[in-house]
N, C-alpha and C positions, 0 to 999 in steps of 0.2 A: 934690571934690564933683561938678564938672561931668562928670568921666569916669564916676563912679558912676551918675549919672542916664542917661547914654547907654547903659548895660548894663542897664538895668531897664525894666520895662513894667508900670504898675499898670492893673488892670481892676476896676471896681466895677459891680455890677448889682443892682437891688432886684427882688424877686419878690413876687408875691401868693400866697405859700405859707408855711406855718409852717416854721420853720427845720429841724425834723426831716424833713419831706419833701424840702426842698432838699438837705440832707446825704445822705439815702437816694438821691436822683436822681444824686448824684455818687459814691456807694460801693456800689451794688447793680447787678450784672451786667445784669439784665433791664431795669431802668430806664435804665441808660446806653446800651445798645443801642437802646432805643426813641428817645430824644431825640438822641443823637449820630448815629444812622444808620450805625453801624459795628458790626462783630462784635468782641465782647470774647472774646479767645482765653484770657486768663488775668486773674483779678483776686483778689488776696489783700488784702482791705480790713482791714489791721492794720499795726501797727508792724513793720517790717522785711519787709512784704509786698512783692509786685511785681505788675506788670500788663503786659498786651500788647494792643493794639488793631490791627485790620486791616479795611480797606474794599477790596472788589473790584468792579469793573464789566466786564461781559462776560468774565468768567473771568480778568481781569488785576488784580493788586494794584495799587492806586493811592495807598494810604496805609497805612503801617505805623509804629506807634510803641510804645515800651515804657519802663519806668522801674521805679524802687524807691520804695517809701513809707517814709519815714524817721520820720514821726510821724503818729499817727492818734488823734485824740481826738474821740469821737461828738459830733456836733452842734456842734463848735467849729473844729477845724483838721485839715487834711491837708497834710502836707509832702512833696513827692515830686520826683525827678528826671524828665524828660521828654526823649526823644530820638526824632526822626523818622528812619526809615531813608532812606538815599540822599539826604539833604538837606544843604546846607552851613550848617546852623544850630548843630550841635554839641548837647551836652547842656545842659539849662537846669534851674535849680532853681526850683520853684514852690511857693509858700505859698497855700494856700487857706483863707481864714477865713470862717467862717459865723457870722452874727450874727442874733439875734432882734430884730426891730424892734417887732412887736406879736404878739399870738397868731396872727394870720393873715398876716403879712408878715415877709420876712427879707432879708438882704442877703449876697452873696458879694463878697468882696474877694480878688482874685488879684494876687499880686506875683511877677512873673517875674524872674529874674536870669539873664542870658546870660554866657556866657564872655567875650565882648568886644562892643564896639559894632558891629563888623562882622557878628557872628552876629545881633544884634538887627536890623540893617538887613535882612539876608537874610530874616529871618522877616517883616518888614514889606512886602517885595516881594510876598509871596504875598497872596491875597485873605483874610488872617487875620482882619481886622475883620469883613468881611462873613460869613465862615464862623462866627465865634464869635457874632455877633448872631443869625444863623439858628439855631444850635444852642441858643442861651439862649431864643429865642422858642419853639422846639420844646419844650423843657424846660418852659417855663411852661404851654403848651398841653397837653401831654400828662399832666403831673402834675396839673394842674387838673381834667382830665377824670376822674380817679381819686378826687377828693374826694367 
């Protein structure tokens, strides 16, 4: 059990958004680009779909990630792989669960499984928590403005 825990990372965040909008923010190209601040090269939001994200600064690619969507149930769950290019993190498996709390609030629970505890440790050396918090704050702000 201890080894399993070292290979996983749970993330839970509540939003002051209806679950339908939270789900759309994670599954529609235009909304993803706004709150993530990255270019969505490809996004097939469906079972057996795939995606590719890329961020450039000064003409140089500084972030590139892609993956395959294994399960896609609207307003409920997205199961996908995620891999960052040129990073020693390897492929990870992500379970994104969307939950309605009230008519106007919702929660996302992300469960990440890494190939090894070493891959997880490499991820956590990056400013991962800061970046995720910043992105989720952007999501709340940008999507709220559209209400």
